[in-house]
C-alpha positions as CSV (number, residue, x, y, z in Angstrom):
1,M,9.2,53.5,-64.9
2,Y,8.2,54.1,-61.3
3,V,6.3,50.9,-60.7
4,K,7.6,47.3,-61.3
5,P,5.4,44.2,-61.5
6,T,7.0,42.9,-58.3
7,D,6.3,46.1,-56.3
8,R,3.9,46.0,-53.3
9,I,1.3,48.7,-54.3
10,L,-1.1,50.6,-52.1
11,V,-4.0,52.4,-53.8
12,V,-5.4,55.0,-51.4
13,G,-9.0,56.2,-51.5
14,C,-9.8,53.7,-54.2
15,G,-13.5,54.4,-54.3
16,N,-15.2,52.4,-57.0
17,S,-12.4,53.0,-59.5
18,K,-11.2,50.2,-61.8
19,L,-7.6,51.3,-61.3
20,S,-6.6,48.5,-59.0
21,F,-8.1,45.9,-61.3
22,Q,-6.5,47.5,-64.3
23,L,-3.1,47.4,-62.5
24,Y,-3.7,43.7,-61.9
25,E,-4.6,43.1,-65.6
26,A,-1.3,44.9,-66.5
27,G,0.7,42.4,-64.6
28,F,1.0,43.8,-61.1
29,R,0.2,41.2,-58.5
30,S,0.6,42.8,-55.0
31,I,-2.1,45.4,-54.8
32,T,-3.9,46.6,-51.7
33,S,-6.7,49.1,-52.1
34,I,-8.2,51.1,-49.3
35,D,-11.1,53.5,-48.8
36,Y,-12.7,54.8,-45.6
37,S,-16.2,53.7,-46.8
38,D,-17.0,50.2,-45.8
39,V,-19.9,50.2,-48.3
40,V,-17.4,50.9,-51.2
41,I,-15.0,48.2,-50.0
42,S,-17.8,45.6,-49.6
43,R,-18.9,46.4,-53.2
44,M,-15.4,46.2,-54.6
45,R,-14.8,42.8,-52.8
46,E,-18.0,41.5,-54.4
47,Q,-17.3,43.0,-57.8
48,Y,-13.7,41.5,-57.9
49,K,-14.3,38.3,-56.0
50,E,-13.0,36.3,-59.0
51,T,-9.6,38.1,-58.4
52,P,-8.8,37.2,-54.8
53,Q,-5.3,38.5,-55.2
54,L,-6.7,42.0,-54.9
55,I,-6.9,43.1,-51.3
56,W,-9.7,45.5,-50.3
57,T,-9.5,47.1,-46.9
58,V,-11.4,49.8,-45.0
59,A,-8.9,52.4,-43.8
60,D,-8.4,56.1,-43.3
61,V,-5.4,57.6,-45.1
62,R,-4.7,59.7,-42.0
63,E,-4.3,56.6,-39.8
64,L,-2.6,53.8,-41.8
65,S,-0.5,52.6,-38.9
66,E,-3.7,50.9,-37.7
67,I,-3.7,48.6,-40.8
68,S,-0.1,48.4,-41.9
69,D,3.5,48.1,-40.7
70,A,6.1,50.7,-41.5
71,G,7.7,50.2,-44.9
72,S,5.1,47.7,-46.1
73,F,4.7,49.1,-49.6
74,D,7.1,50.0,-52.4
75,V,4.6,52.3,-54.1
76,V,1.5,54.3,-53.0
77,I,-0.9,55.7,-55.6
78,D,-3.3,58.5,-54.9
79,K,-5.8,59.3,-57.5
80,A,-7.5,62.5,-56.1
81,T,-7.8,61.3,-52.5
82,M,-5.8,64.3,-51.2
83,D,-8.1,66.4,-53.4
84,A,-11.1,65.2,-51.4
85,L,-9.3,66.3,-48.2
86,V,-8.8,69.8,-49.4
87,V,-12.0,70.3,-51.3
88,D,-13.4,72.6,-48.5
89,Q,-10.0,74.2,-47.8
90,G,-11.0,77.7,-48.6
91,S,-8.6,79.7,-50.7
92,P,-5.7,77.6,-52.1
93,W,-3.5,80.6,-51.2
94,S,-4.6,80.4,-47.5
95,P,-6.0,76.9,-46.8
96,S,-8.0,76.1,-43.7
97,Q,-6.3,74.7,-40.7
98,A,-8.4,71.5,-41.0
99,A,-7.1,71.0,-44.6
100,I,-3.5,71.6,-43.5
101,D,-3.9,69.1,-40.6
102,D,-5.6,66.4,-42.7
103,V,-3.0,66.6,-45.5
104,F,-0.1,66.6,-43.1
105,K,-1.5,63.5,-41.4
106,M,-2.0,61.8,-44.8
107,C,1.6,62.7,-46.0
108,K,3.1,61.3,-42.8
109,E,1.1,58.1,-43.2
110,M,2.2,57.7,-46.8
111,I,5.8,58.1,-45.7
112,Y,5.2,55.6,-42.9
113,V,3.9,52.8,-45.1
114,L,6.5,53.3,-47.8
115,R,9.8,51.6,-47.7
116,P,12.9,53.8,-47.7
117,G,13.3,54.9,-51.3
118,G,9.6,54.2,-51.9
119,T,7.5,56.0,-54.5
120,F,4.4,58.1,-54.0
121,I,2.5,58.8,-57.2
122,Q,-0.3,61.4,-57.1
123,I,-2.8,62.3,-59.8
124,T,-4.5,65.5,-58.8
125,F,-6.6,68.4,-60.1
126,Q,-4.8,70.9,-58.0
127,E,-2.0,72.9,-59.6
128,L,1.5,72.0,-58.6
129,L,2.1,75.4,-57.0
130,F,-0.5,74.7,-54.4
131,R,-0.1,70.9,-54.1
132,R,3.6,71.1,-53.6
133,R,3.1,73.4,-50.6
134,F,1.0,70.6,-49.0
135,L,3.4,67.8,-49.9
136,E,6.5,69.7,-48.7
137,G,4.7,71.0,-45.5
138,H,5.0,74.7,-46.2
139,H,2.0,75.3,-44.1
140,I,3.3,73.7,-40.9
141,P,6.0,74.6,-38.4
142,A,9.6,73.6,-39.4
143,E,10.0,71.1,-36.5
144,Q,7.0,69.2,-37.8
145,R,8.0,69.5,-41.4
146,R,11.0,67.2,-40.6
147,A,8.6,64.3,-40.6
148,L,8.1,64.7,-44.4
149,Q,11.2,62.8,-45.5
150,W,10.5,62.8,-49.2
151,K,11.3,64.8,-52.3
152,L,9.7,65.7,-55.6
153,I,11.1,63.5,-58.4
154,E,8.8,64.4,-61.3
155,N,5.8,66.4,-62.2
156,H,4.0,67.2,-65.3
157,R,0.6,68.4,-66.5
158,V,-1.7,65.9,-68.2
159,P,-3.8,67.9,-70.7
160,V,-7.0,65.8,-70.5
161,G,-10.3,67.3,-69.7
162,L,-9.8,70.0,-67.1
163,G,-6.2,68.9,-66.8
164,Y,-4.4,66.9,-64.1
165,Q,-1.1,67.0,-62.4
166,F,1.1,63.9,-62.3
167,I,3.4,64.1,-59.3
168,V,6.0,61.6,-58.1
169,M,7.6,61.9,-54.7
170,Q,10.3,59.6,-53.3
171,T,11.0,58.8,-49.6
172,S,14.5,59.2,-48.2
173,T,16.7,56.1,-48.3
């Protein structure tokens, strides 16, 4: 529905997850996976060396302009990467400035690498009430918030284990 087999997909904070390979097995062919750990990326390259179409790159989600041009991807998938950035945030009602800054940088970079009308898919443990405040920049000054040119398209709770939130954002066209 939100991802087509011809889409250019970026999987951020891939870790050692099989998600990228599972997307490939499902028929998606343009998949780039990033993680800040060079050890993880080296292992993933080795593990999936028989699938050279999968691209594995060391990168920080807060500085993607170093590895990608603007509008390079149709879809970005985040499976708990933002969760890792806010894990030490303090109270979800009053997050630390470091968490606010990190998430704002990540959001700006997601928008930067997505084409106009591109899709950001996030799977998170954080409740939508709190996550939406980060995605929409509620913690930052209004003049900075203008950089977040995307809107919420869909969200729903996935009742598996502790429960997840499935969130879809779309960049402005």
